[in-house]
Each structure stands twice: as structure tokens, then as C-alpha cells.
N, C-alpha and C positions, 0 to 999 in steps of 0.2 A: 308877511315875508314868506319864505318857503316853509314847508312843514318842518317840524323839529328834526325828524329823521333825515330829511333832505339836506337841511342846513348842516347837520353833523357830518354827513358824508361829504359835502362840499368842502367844509373846513379841513377835514382829514386829508382830502385829495390836494387841497391848496398847499398845506404845510409840507406834504410829501414832495410835491412837484417843485416847490421853490428850492428846497434843499438839494433835490436831484439835479435840477438845472445848473446850479452853481458847480457841483462836482463834475458834471458832464463837460461844461465849458472849460474847466481846468484840464480835464483829460484831453480834450481836443487841442487846447493850446500847447500841451506838452508833446502830443504825438501826431497831430494833423489828420487823424482818422476821420474820414468823411461820415461814417456812420455815427460817430460820436457827435459831430456837429449837427447832423440831422436829428439825433435824439435830444440834444440840448435845445434846439429850436422847438422840437415837439413839446418838451417840458415847459418852455416859456409860453407857448400857445395854450397848453393845458392850464397853466397858472392864470393866464389872462382870462381864459374861459370861466374858471371858477369865480374870479372876481366879477365877471359879467353876471353870472347866476346869482350871486349875492346882491349885486346892485339891482337886478331885476326883481328879486324877492322884496327888497326894501321899497322900491318904487310901486310895487303892486299893493302895498299897504295903504296907499292914499285913499281918502274917502271919496265916495261918489260925488259928482258935481252935475249941474244941469247939462253941461256939455257931454259928460260921460256918466249917464244915470245908472249904469250897471257897474260902476267902479272901474278899477284898473287891474283886475286879476289877470287878464290876458296879456299884460305887459310881460309876464314871466315867459310866455310863449315867444314873444318878440326877441327877448334876450337869448333864449335858448336857440332860436333860429340863427341869430348872429354868431353864436358859438359854433354852429355847423359851418358857417362861412369862414370863420377864423381857422378852424381845424383844417378845412379844405385848402385854403390859400397859404397861410403861414406854416402849417404843418406839412400837409401832403405835397403841394406843388413845390415848396422849397426843397423838400427831401428829394423829389424827382429831379429838380434842377441840379442839386448838389451831386447826385449820382451821375448825371450826364457830364457835368463839369469834371468830376474825378475820373470818369471813364476816358475822357479825352486826354487827360494827363497821363494816365497809365498806358493808354494806347500809343501815345507819342513817346513813351520811354523815359519820361521824367523820373527822377529819383523819388521813391515813395517815403514820406516822412515817417509813417508808422513802422515800416520794416527796418528803417535805419535808426530809429530813435532808441536811446537807452532807457526811455520811459515806457517801453512796450507793454509792461505789466500793469500800468495804471488803468487803461480802459477796462481790462479784465476785472480788476478790483472794483472800479467804480460801477460797472454794469452789474456785477454780482450784488453789490450793496444796494443798488437801485432796485433790483428785482425784489429784494427782501422788503424794502420800504414800500414799494408799489403793491406788493402782495398784502401788506398790512392795511393799506388804504382800500384796496379792492375788497378785503374781508369786511371792513367797516361798511362799505356800500352794500355788500351782500346781506349783512345782518340787518341793516336798516330797511332794505327792500323786502326781506322776508316778513317783516312786521305788517306790511300792507299788501304783499303779493297774493296771499291766500293760496288757493289751489291752482292758480294759473301757472303755466310754464313760463320760463324766462322770456321766450319769444313773445308770448301773449302779453306778458307784463310790459315789455318795452313798447309793444304796439298799441296797447289799450290804456296805459297809464295816462291820467289827465294831468298829474303833477309832473313837470318836465325835469326836475332836478335829479331825481334818482336814476331814471333811464339814461340821462346824459352822462352822469358820473360813472354808471356801470359800463357804458360803452367806451368812455374815455379811459377808464382804468384797465379794461380788458385790452384795448388797443395799446395802451402803454406797456402792459406786461408782455404782450406778443411782440411789440416793437423792440423791447429790451432783449428778448430772447433772440430776435433776428439780428440785432446789432452785435450781441455777444457771439453769435455764430459767425457773422461776417468777419469780426475782428479776430476771433480765435482761428478760423480757417486760414485767414491771411497770414497769421503768425506761424501756423503749423506748416503750411505749404509754401510760404514766402511768395504768394501770388496775391497781389493787391486787387485783382478782379473780385475776390470774395468780399472785400470791403465795399466795393461798388455794388455788388449784388445785394448785400445786406441793406445798404442805403436805399436802393430802388424798391426793395420789398417793403421797407418802412413807409416810403412815400405812397405806394399802392394801397397799403393797409389803411393809412389815414384817409385817403381819398374815399375808400369804400365806406368807412365808418361815418365820414362827414356827409356822404350822400344819404345814408340811412337816416341819420339825424335830421337832415334837411327835409326829407320826405315826411317823416313823422311830425316834425314841428310845423310844417306848412299845412298839414291836415288839421292840426289843432288851431292854427291861426285862422284858417277858413271857417272853422266852426264845426265841432263834433257834438253829436247828441249822446245821450246816455247809452250805455251798453244794454244789450237785450234783457239781461237779468233785471236791471233797474226799471226798464220800460215795462216789463211784465209786472214788477212789484207795484208800480204806479197805477197801471191798468187794473190790477186786482184791488188796490185800495179804493179806487173810484167805484168799481163795481160792487164793493161790499156795502156801500151806503144804501140804506133801505129805500130811499126815495129816488135813486138813480135807476132808470130803466135800461140804459145802455151807454157805453162810451162811444161817441160818434167819431171823433178823431183827436189826436194828441201829437204835439211836437215838443221836443226837448232840445236844449242847447246849453253848452257850458259857457258861462260868461267869465269863468275863471276856473282854476284847477279844482277848487272846492265849492264852487257856486253853480248850481244847476237851475236853469230857467225851464219851467213847465207851463205849457199852454194847452188847455184841454177844453173840449166841447162835449157836454153829455146831455142825455135826454132826461126829461122829467114829465110826470103825468100832467095833462091839461087840467086835471081837477084840483091841483095844488094851488094854494093861495100864494101871493107874493111873499108874505112873511115866511111861509113854509119853504119856498124856494131859496130865500136868503139863508135860512137855517141850514138847508141842504148844502149850499155853497161853503158855509163855514165848516160843516161836518166833513165834506170831501177834502177841503184844504188841510184840516187837522190830520186826516187819515194819510194823506200824501206825505206830510212832514214826518209822521211817525214811521212810515214805510221807507222813505228815503230822506234822511236828515239833511243831505246837502241840497235839497230842493229849496233854495232860498227865495227865488222869485216864482210865484205861482199866479197864473191868470186863468180863471175859470169862466166859462160861458154856458149857462144852462139854456136848453132849447126844448120846446114842446115836442114830445116824442110822437111822431105821426106814423111810426112803423106799425103795420097791421099785426095784431096779436096772432101767435101761432106760426110765425115765419121760421121758427127754429133758431133764430139768431140769439146767441148768448150775449149778455152784457159785456162789452169790451172786446168781443170776439173779432169783429172786422177791423177795429182800430188797432188791435194788438199786432195785426199783420201789416198794417200800413203806417204804424207809428214810427217815428224817426228813431233810429238807434245809432 
């Protein structure tokens, strides 16, 4: 399933969004505020997305089969990509449609339910409480992300993370918080100025926000689905591990590919001396494999090919030097 930290963040977000969705629907039913309906649908979409992430994590635990020899780890990327589609359509496009629909009503001069309702204070209370709950969920996601983020910036973490759950929850919670502030601003300004166009503007802003976040998620998840290699730091660590073996003359080339968020495939070809016996070369392969696993523990699938090194001595080429530049990252 998802990593422990990712699962904790997903569950925290799910519990928060279910409670928030119910209160938003109640507030919308009492006041008819379009921004409340947009936010309620947003919370429903987020709740469904968190369920998708949990299901994807569970399905990724299936053992490898002859049809899928490298397992089902990348199923998590599939479900995360579906999350971006749901967020784009159910969240973003619906909010934009609701903003357009409410704009037509206001422009036509229809009575505005929010301004005429005796329950005008309910959306303010609901949105304020939702901001508190969403902040707690966002804080959980930040804490769990900090455990694996290292020295990377938040932008680098979202772009480079191979486990999809934490980046998805981070962006969803950030979008939810900003969306709540926009909804509160729209409702508040509508009540203060008695101008329903503010409610329309808040709803439209929520829709645009969700569309942008969905596009970012879709781009990142599609890259993982196509297949990403290890980051340059891990490529360098693998190249160094290969070059440290005494019997390896140079690293000829190397390719890496994530078959799942925590499973890295490494394929490498390295040079050995023509004077070595078959037994010695076999021992070298075992030594190189052990060194790679120590350097990068997530290198689960390792395929090594030794080749007789025909590079003339004295060329100045260091072991792994050319491959480190051409290795996939």
C-alpha cells in the first residue's frame, strides 16, 4: 500500500473532507450561496480522491505475476492520475459552470437567496470552521512530507517525489485552504456590499484554482506513468558503487526506471579485464550487485552485463565517467 506517512496524510484529509462536505451542503441548502455549493462539490471530489488513493495503494500490494513480472507498484500512479481528472472535472469545471449559472441569475435580476436569507451567518461559520479543519489536515500532510523531503524545496519535492500520495494530498489541501479563503471572501463581500457578484467571483476563482491544481497533478502523474528514472544523486551513487569494485575497469552505460514508487530497476553494462576468468567475472557481478543495493536500497531489480574492456589504456577516461553523463536520470 502507500507508505505509512502517505496513508496517514490521506486518512487525515479524508476524515476532514467528509465532515466539511456535509456542513457545506447544509450551508448551501440554507442560503443558496453558489460558492458554498462549489466548495461542497470540491470537498466531495477531494473525499473521492482520497478513497482512490487508498484503493490504489491496496491494489499495488498485489504480488508479481507472469503477466506483470515487475509487480503492480505503478498502479498507484494510475489512481493518482485519475485523481487529477476527477479534480479537474468534478471540482474545477463544475465550479466554473456554477459561477456562470449564478452570474446569469444575478445579471437577470433574480432575487439572491444568500442576501435575502435569515441564515446568512451560516456560510461564514461553516467556512471558518472548515478552514480550521483543513489547516489541521494540511499540517499533517506537511509533517509527513518533511520526514521524506530532505533538503529539497517544496516545488522540488512535488516534482521529484516518486510516491504520489503525499504530493497529491499536499496540493489538494493547499487548494482546499485557498478555496475556502476565496469562498469566505466571496460570501463576506456579498453580505457587506449586498452585491451578489462577489459570490459569483469567489465561485469562479475556486474553479480556476482547481483547474490549475488538476493540470499540475496530471502533468506530474503522466510523467511517472510514462516512466521516470532515478534522480541524478542516486544515478551518481550507483555509478560510484559500480566503479568502486576492484575488478571493474569502467561503467559503459546504465539505465534506471521506477517500476513502482519504492522499486527501482537498474540495468548496467561495465567493463572487465580480458585476463579475468569466468569465475572471477561471476564474483565481480555479485560484488557489484551488493554494492548497488547498499548504495541505493530501493534498487530492487538489478540486471548487470559484464563486457571485455577494449578501451586503450591511457585515454584518461575515468570509470563511470562517460556513463554518468549519459545515464538516465
